Rosetta silent file (secondary structure, phi, psi, omega in degrees, C-alpha in Angstrom):
SEQUENCE: MTTTYERVESPSRQRGALRQIISGAAVFDGAMGIFCLAAASQIASWLSVSPASVRVTGIVFLVASAEGVITLARSVHDVRWIVAANVLFAACCVGVLAFDDPNAIGAVLLAGGAICSGATAALEHRLTRR
SCORE:     score description
SCORE:     0.000 S_00000001
   1 L     0.000  127.258  177.084  244.951 -101.778  111.684 S_00000001
   2 L   -88.054  132.195  177.423  242.380 -104.187  110.295 S_00000001
   3 L  -103.677  166.890 -179.051  242.752 -105.298  106.686 S_00000001
   4 L   -71.426  -20.183  175.067  239.846 -106.668  104.611 S_00000001
   5 L   -92.124    2.235  173.604  241.183 -110.217  104.688 S_00000001
   6 L   -88.835  132.099  178.456  241.386 -110.308  108.474 S_00000001
   7 L  -101.647  115.353 -177.013  238.299 -111.759  110.139 S_00000001
   8 L  -114.669  120.908  176.860  237.617 -110.078  113.445 S_00000001
   9 L   -98.600  136.199 -176.413  234.899 -111.328  115.735 S_00000001
  10 L   -79.624  153.320  177.426  233.566 -108.922  118.272 S_00000001
  11 H   -56.952  -39.801  179.505  233.492 -110.011  121.943 S_00000001
  12 H   -62.665  -34.362 -179.384  229.707 -109.558  122.016 S_00000001
  13 H   -72.744  -39.130  175.087  229.284 -111.944  119.156 S_00000001
  14 H   -68.969  -37.910  177.680  231.440 -114.562  120.924 S_00000001
  15 H   -64.265  -35.993  177.667  229.488 -114.128  124.149 S_00000001
  16 H   -66.084  -43.495  175.471  226.268 -114.555  122.149 S_00000001
  17 H   -65.580  -39.094  177.367  227.582 -117.890  120.762 S_00000001
  18 H   -64.214  -42.519 -178.064  228.733 -118.947  124.176 S_00000001
  19 H   -66.762  -35.883 -179.294  225.347 -118.111  125.726 S_00000001
  20 H   -69.865  -34.963  176.935  223.586 -120.186  123.009 S_00000001
  21 H   -64.322  -48.141 -177.440  225.894 -123.138  123.662 S_00000001
  22 H   -70.237  -35.122  179.768  225.374 -122.998  127.369 S_00000001
  23 H   -66.199  -47.109 -178.340  221.589 -122.503  127.113 S_00000001
  24 H   -65.010  -40.367  176.238  221.188 -125.478  124.756 S_00000001
  25 H   -62.158  -39.676  177.442  223.411 -127.630  126.891 S_00000001
  26 H   -63.377  -40.004  177.785  221.545 -126.772  130.050 S_00000001
  27 H   -69.795  -45.279  177.128  218.261 -127.823  128.596 S_00000001
  28 H   -54.566  -55.227 -176.603  219.725 -131.010  127.149 S_00000001
  29 H   -60.743  -41.114  175.638  221.559 -131.904  130.327 S_00000001
  30 H   -57.006  -50.023 -175.392  218.416 -131.331  132.412 S_00000001
  31 H   -67.298  -38.809  177.281  216.271 -133.486  130.215 S_00000001
  32 H   -69.283  -32.981 -179.753  218.837 -136.204  130.091 S_00000001
  33 H   -68.751  -41.850 -179.702  219.435 -136.157  133.875 S_00000001
  34 H   -62.695  -49.167  176.093  215.681 -136.542  134.482 S_00000001
  35 H   -50.338  -53.393  179.405  215.547 -139.314  131.886 S_00000001
  36 H   -60.993  -33.757  178.131  218.449 -141.180  133.318 S_00000001
  37 H   -75.912  -36.851  178.386  217.097 -141.032  136.911 S_00000001
  38 H   -71.501  -33.852 -172.291  213.542 -142.038  135.769 S_00000001
  39 L  -123.975   34.624 -171.330  214.538 -144.881  133.586 S_00000001
  40 H   -56.577  -46.154 -179.522  217.846 -146.024  135.068 S_00000001
  41 H   -61.696  -42.893 -176.524  216.999 -149.763  134.968 S_00000001
  42 H   -71.766  -39.663 -179.286  215.802 -149.720  131.389 S_00000001
  43 H   -74.010  -31.667  175.753  218.731 -147.672  130.050 S_00000001
  44 H   -63.246  -36.062  176.762  221.182 -149.893  132.083 S_00000001
  45 H   -68.220  -43.620 -178.823  219.738 -152.970  130.296 S_00000001
  46 H   -60.287  -39.454 -174.927  220.020 -151.269  126.893 S_00000001
  47 H   -98.690   -5.499 -177.294  223.756 -150.449  127.554 S_00000001
  48 L    63.687   40.815  174.527  224.773 -153.425  129.699 S_00000001
  49 L  -121.916  169.955  173.767  225.807 -151.183  132.558 S_00000001
  50 L   -77.695  148.175  177.770  224.607 -151.031  136.170 S_00000001
  51 H   -57.519  -31.158  177.391  221.602 -148.975  137.111 S_00000001
  52 H   -66.556  -33.414  175.970  223.851 -147.138  139.649 S_00000001
  53 H   -66.345  -37.327  174.477  226.120 -146.040  136.892 S_00000001
  54 H   -66.836  -39.155  179.674  223.124 -144.589  134.969 S_00000001
  55 H   -65.721  -44.097  172.945  221.926 -142.883  138.113 S_00000001
  56 H   -55.115  -48.324 -178.967  225.312 -141.313  138.754 S_00000001
  57 H   -61.723  -39.462  167.814  225.456 -140.177  135.212 S_00000001
  58 H   -56.825  -43.716 -178.694  221.959 -138.587  135.636 S_00000001
  59 H   -63.501  -45.223 -177.894  223.014 -136.795  138.746 S_00000001
  60 H   -63.671  -40.469  174.337  226.128 -135.439  136.831 S_00000001
  61 H   -54.937  -44.401 -178.583  223.808 -134.317  133.994 S_00000001
  62 H   -64.847  -45.165  176.429  221.710 -132.468  136.503 S_00000001
  63 H   -52.972  -51.116 -178.690  224.760 -130.855  138.110 S_00000001
  64 H   -62.118  -40.262  179.614  225.878 -129.704  134.676 S_00000001
  65 H   -62.401  -46.445  178.918  222.402 -128.350  133.882 S_00000001
  66 H   -65.864  -40.986 -179.082  222.228 -126.402  137.108 S_00000001
  67 H   -67.723  -32.401  178.632  225.689 -124.965  136.631 S_00000001
  68 H   -66.582  -44.313 -176.557  224.736 -123.919  133.050 S_00000001
  69 H   -61.815  -47.799 -179.522  221.669 -122.097  134.465 S_00000001
  70 H   -62.070  -41.955  177.050  223.779 -120.435  137.187 S_00000001
  71 H   -61.106  -39.699  178.781  226.442 -119.390  134.721 S_00000001
  72 H   -70.612  -30.991  179.357  223.796 -117.754  132.370 S_00000001
  73 H   -72.619  -34.930  178.806  222.296 -115.996  135.437 S_00000001
  74 H   -82.655  -75.141 -177.074  225.618 -114.643  136.657 S_00000001
  75 L  -174.432  134.793  174.800  227.704 -113.897  133.633 S_00000001
  76 L   -76.352    3.649  169.097  229.171 -115.757  130.765 S_00000001
  77 L   -62.364  -35.019 -173.665  232.442 -114.069  131.410 S_00000001
  78 L  -114.117   95.195  179.760  233.268 -116.725  134.068 S_00000001
  79 L  -106.263   17.260 -177.488  232.682 -120.268  132.687 S_00000001
  80 H   -59.477  -41.392 -177.797  235.174 -122.104  134.944 S_00000001
  81 H   -74.541  -31.917 -179.547  232.373 -124.049  136.719 S_00000001
  82 H   -78.775  -34.636  170.082  230.471 -124.949  133.593 S_00000001
  83 H   -63.645  -37.309  177.712  233.729 -126.140  131.988 S_00000001
  84 H   -69.300  -34.504  175.125  234.459 -128.141  135.025 S_00000001
  85 H   -64.017  -38.399  175.787  231.005 -129.734  134.897 S_00000001
  86 H   -66.625  -35.528  177.052  231.674 -130.773  131.335 S_00000001
  87 H   -70.383  -40.834  177.103  234.994 -132.232  132.226 S_00000001
  88 H   -54.571  -43.195 -177.300  233.249 -134.043  135.103 S_00000001
  89 H   -67.895  -40.265  177.469  230.738 -135.559  132.721 S_00000001
  90 H   -63.966  -39.442  172.561  233.463 -136.635  130.331 S_00000001
  91 H   -63.371  -32.768  179.155  235.272 -138.293  133.264 S_00000001
  92 H   -67.779  -47.352  178.725  232.075 -139.935  134.413 S_00000001
  93 H   -59.102  -44.885  179.738  231.666 -141.409  130.887 S_00000001
  94 H   -67.750  -37.527  174.993  235.193 -142.608  130.896 S_00000001
  95 H   -59.606  -48.921  178.675  234.783 -144.081  134.396 S_00000001
  96 H   -59.343  -41.590 -179.580  231.726 -146.045  133.256 S_00000001
  97 H   -71.431  -30.574  179.776  233.549 -147.402  130.245 S_00000001
  98 H   -84.426  -28.119 -169.811  236.549 -148.470  132.462 S_00000001
  99 H  -112.819  -18.223  171.659  234.749 -149.907  135.456 S_00000001
 100 L  -106.763  178.314 -176.800  231.495 -151.204  134.028 S_00000001
 101 L  -122.311   78.805 -174.327  231.295 -153.554  131.075 S_00000001
 102 L   -76.787  159.142  172.303  228.994 -151.853  128.439 S_00000001
 103 L   -75.794 -175.928 -176.781  227.946 -153.489  125.212 S_00000001
 104 H   -52.146  -51.104 -174.196  228.970 -152.127  121.874 S_00000001
 105 H   -67.370  -41.789  179.029  226.143 -149.457  121.811 S_00000001
 106 H   -59.211  -39.451 -178.717  226.931 -148.441  125.396 S_00000001
 107 H   -70.067  -35.242  176.497  230.600 -148.047  124.614 S_00000001
 108 H   -63.657  -50.005 -175.602  229.898 -145.916  121.562 S_00000001
 109 H   -63.068  -42.191 -177.519  227.533 -143.674  123.462 S_00000001
 110 H   -68.161  -45.462 -178.271  229.800 -143.334  126.453 S_00000001
 111 H   -69.625  -33.236  173.917  232.899 -142.615  124.382 S_00000001
 112 H   -67.062  -42.093  175.010  230.870 -140.149  122.237 S_00000001
 113 H   -56.966  -41.861 -179.522  229.568 -138.502  125.362 S_00000001
 114 H   -68.190  -42.825 -177.562  233.086 -138.100  126.722 S_00000001
 115 H   -70.307  -44.592  178.931  234.444 -136.673  123.420 S_00000001
 116 H   -64.572  -34.187  177.299  231.450 -134.303  122.945 S_00000001
 117 H   -73.076  -42.563  172.310  231.669 -133.122  126.477 S_00000001
 118 H   -62.735  -46.766  175.505  235.328 -132.541  126.405 S_00000001
 119 H   -57.853  -38.899  176.161  234.984 -130.646  123.164 S_00000001
 120 H   -66.075  -45.314  178.967  232.180 -128.468  124.548 S_00000001
 121 H   -58.951  -40.061  177.392  234.320 -127.680  127.541 S_00000001
 122 H   -62.278  -50.201  177.022  237.269 -126.721  125.224 S_00000001
 123 H   -57.145  -49.864  176.074  235.047 -124.563  123.140 S_00000001
 124 H   -52.216  -51.978  178.468  233.507 -122.857  126.097 S_00000001
 125 H   -56.567  -48.365 -178.241  236.954 -122.112  127.451 S_00000001
 126 H   -64.030  -39.544 -179.170  238.239 -120.885  124.171 S_00000001
 127 H   -63.012  -25.500 -179.132  235.322 -118.555  123.547 S_00000001
 128 H   -94.378   -7.905 -179.845  235.950 -116.726  126.844 S_00000001
 129 H   -94.552   -9.890  178.777  239.780 -116.383  126.278 S_00000001
 130 L   -81.720    0.000    0.000  239.430 -114.337  123.126 S_00000001
C-alpha cells in the first residue's frame, strides 16, 4: 500500500533518466575522444602530461562512447558494459595522475574526470537496480 508521503518512481521513468544520461555521455565522450586524438600534443602541453597519455585517454573516451551507443541500441536494462567503460575511464584518469606528472590544472581535470566518471557509473548501476 502506497501512502501519500511515499515517493514512488516508476521503472519507465528511471529508464528514461538512464537513457538521457547515457545519450548525453555518449555524445560528450565521442566529441572528447576526437578532440583528444586530434589535439593530443596541444592538450599534453596544457596539462603537462605526455601526448601518449592524451591519446590513450581519447581512445578510452571513444570506447565509452561506442559502448553508450551500443547500450542504447540494445536495451538500457543491461548497463554492465557502459558501467565498465566509465570505471575504465576513471582508472585511466587515476593512472595518468599516478604515472605522469600533470601540472595543477591537469591534476584537477584528471581527478575531476575520475570522480565524475565513477559517480556516473554508480548512478547508472543504481538506476538499473531499482
